[in-house]
C-alpha positions in Angstrom: 0.0 -0.3 0.0 1.2 3.5 -0.9 0.3 5.7 2.4 0.2 9.5 2.6 -0.7 11.4 5.5 -4.3 10.5 5.9 -4.7 7.8 3.1 -3.6 4.7 1.9 -3.7 3.8 -2.0 -4.3 0.1 -2.2 -5.3 -2.6 -4.8 -9.1 -2.7 -5.8 -10.9 -5.3 -3.6 -14.3 -7.2 -5.0 -15.8 -5.7 -1.9 -15.1 -2.4 -2.8 -17.0 -2.3 -6.2 -20.4 -1.9 -5.3 -19.5 1.2 -3.0 -17.7 2.9 -5.6 -20.6 1.8 -8.0 -23.7 3.2 -5.9 -21.7 6.2 -4.5 -19.7 7.4 -7.2 -21.1 5.6 -10.7 -24.9 5.9 -10.1 -25.1 9.2 -9.5 -25.8 10.5 -12.7 -24.8 14.2 -11.8 -21.4 13.2 -10.3 -20.5 10.5 -12.7 -21.6 13.1 -15.8 -18.9 15.7 -14.2 -16.2 12.8 -13.9 -16.1 10.8 -17.1 -15.4 12.2 -20.4 -19.2 10.5 -21.6 -22.7 10.6 -21.2 -23.7 8.7 -17.8 -25.5 5.2 -18.6 -26.7 2.6 -16.4 -24.7 -0.1 -16.0 -26.5 -3.4 -15.3 -25.9 -5.0 -11.7 -23.3 -7.9 -11.4 -21.6 -6.7 -14.9 -18.4 -6.4 -15.3 -18.2 -2.3 -15.5 -14.6 -1.4 -16.9 -14.5 1.7 -14.7 -14.0 -0.2 -11.9 -13.2 -3.8 -12.5 -9.2 -3.8 -13.0 -7.2 -5.4 -16.0 -4.0 -6.5 -14.4 -3.0 -6.8 -18.2 -3.9 -3.2 -18.8 0.1 -1.1 -18.6 -1.2 2.6 -19.3 -4.2 2.4 -16.9 -3.2 1.7 -13.0 -6.7 2.3 -10.6 -6.6 2.2 -6.7 -8.8 2.3 -4.0 -8.3 5.1 -1.6 -8.9 3.9 2.1 -8.5 6.1 5.5 -5.5 5.5 7.2 -6.9 5.0 10.5 -9.8 2.8 10.3 -8.9 1.6 6.7 -12.3 2.3 5.2 -13.1 3.1 1.9 -13.0 6.7 1.0 -12.9 6.8 -2.8 -10.9 5.6 -6.1 -7.4 7.3 -7.7 -5.9 6.6 -11.1 -2.9 7.0 -12.9 -4.0 6.7 -16.4 -3.0 7.7 -20.1 0.6 6.5 -19.0 3.0 7.2 -21.7 6.5 5.3 -21.5 8.0 7.1 -24.2 7.2 10.4 -23.1 7.3 9.2 -19.3 4.2 11.3 -18.7 0.6 10.0 -17.3 -2.7 11.6 -16.6 -4.0 11.3 -12.6 -7.7 11.4 -11.5 -9.3 10.6 -8.0 -13.0 10.6 -6.7 -14.0 10.5 -3.5 -17.2 9.3 -2.1 -19.7 12.3 -1.1 -19.4 11.1 2.4 -15.9 12.0 2.5 -15.1 15.1 0.8 -14.3 18.2 2.6 -11.7 16.6 4.8 -8.4 17.0 2.9 -8.4 13.8 1.4 -7.9 15.1 -1.9 -5.0 16.7 -1.5 -3.3 13.9 0.3 -4.7 11.6 -2.9 -2.7 13.6 -5.2 0.4 13.9 -3.4 0.5 10.0 -3.0 -0.4 9.4 -6.5 2.6 12.2 -7.3 4.7 10.0 -5.2 3.9 6.4 -7.4 4.3 8.6 -10.8 7.5 10.1 -10.2 9.2 7.7 -7.6 7.9 4.7 -8.3 7.1 5.0 -12.3 10.0 6.9 -13.0 7.5 9.5 -14.9 8.9 13.0 -16.0 5.2 14.9 -16.3 1.8 14.3 -14.6 -0.9 16.1 -15.9 -4.4 16.6 -14.8 -7.9 17.5 -16.6 -10.9 19.0 -14.3 -13.9 21.2 -14.8 -13.1 25.0 -14.1 -15.6 25.0 -11.4 -14.0 21.8 -9.6 -12.5 24.2 -6.6 -11.6 21.0 -4.9 -9.5 19.4 -7.5 -7.9 22.8 -8.4 -6.9 23.4 -4.6 -5.6 19.9 -4.2 -3.5 20.0 -7.7 -2.1 23.6 -6.5 -1.5 22.4 -3.1 1.1 19.8 -4.6 2.5 21.9 -6.9 0.5 21.6 -10.0 0.3 24.8 -12.1 -2.7 25.6 -14.5 -1.3 25.6 -18.0 -4.7 26.4 -19.9 -8.4 26.3 -20.2 -10.1 24.4 -22.5 -12.8 26.4 -23.8 -16.3 24.8 -23.7 -14.6 21.2 -24.1 -16.8 19.3 -21.6 -20.3 18.6 -22.3 -22.3 18.3 -18.8 -25.8 17.8 -18.1 -27.1 19.9 -21.1 -24.4 22.4 -20.9 -21.0 23.1 -22.4 -18.4 23.6 -19.5 -14.6 24.7 -19.5 -11.9 22.1 -18.5 -8.6 23.4 -16.7 -5.5 21.9 -17.3 -2.8 21.4 -15.1 0.8 20.0 -15.4 3.8 19.3 -13.0 7.0 18.2 -14.1 8.8 15.8 -11.5 11.8 18.3 -11.1 9.4 21.1 -9.9 7.9 18.4 -7.8 8.4 18.9 -3.6 7.9 16.0 -2.2 6.3 15.2 1.4 9.0 14.1 3.7 6.4 11.1 4.7 6.7 9.9 0.9 
């Protein structure tokens, strides 16, 4: 397990899937804001590709996020779009609604940076988020990500186009927490 101050990132367990599906992906608004495509219902028991881990897929590394104190599932985190040639990847996370506003997001981003830069030897990490996602913007900037641009009206979300913010962090600019 990779550990931060408040959270740990571990492999996805089978018992995580129904919780993540119910609290993150069955919520039409949340899922529409987090996914790059339209929300659609998934049949119970179906192998949802957003949640079921394919261990052979090398360009996508999903984690379950757990609270360190109690081991309670608090969300999901992902290093995706891993490009070994350019040594870059994207990061993303989703916290259960009851776990938001507790500082977990910044800690998850810090642990994903440690994984990307130290464990994987990447050169660049990138985040794309909706311009009104203040929590993700704060978590990224607290970890050294720099706003590199705005993709105007690039995301179709619940009947309207929204801007996305592009943030980047280079390994040489990353300031690791002493615990990581």
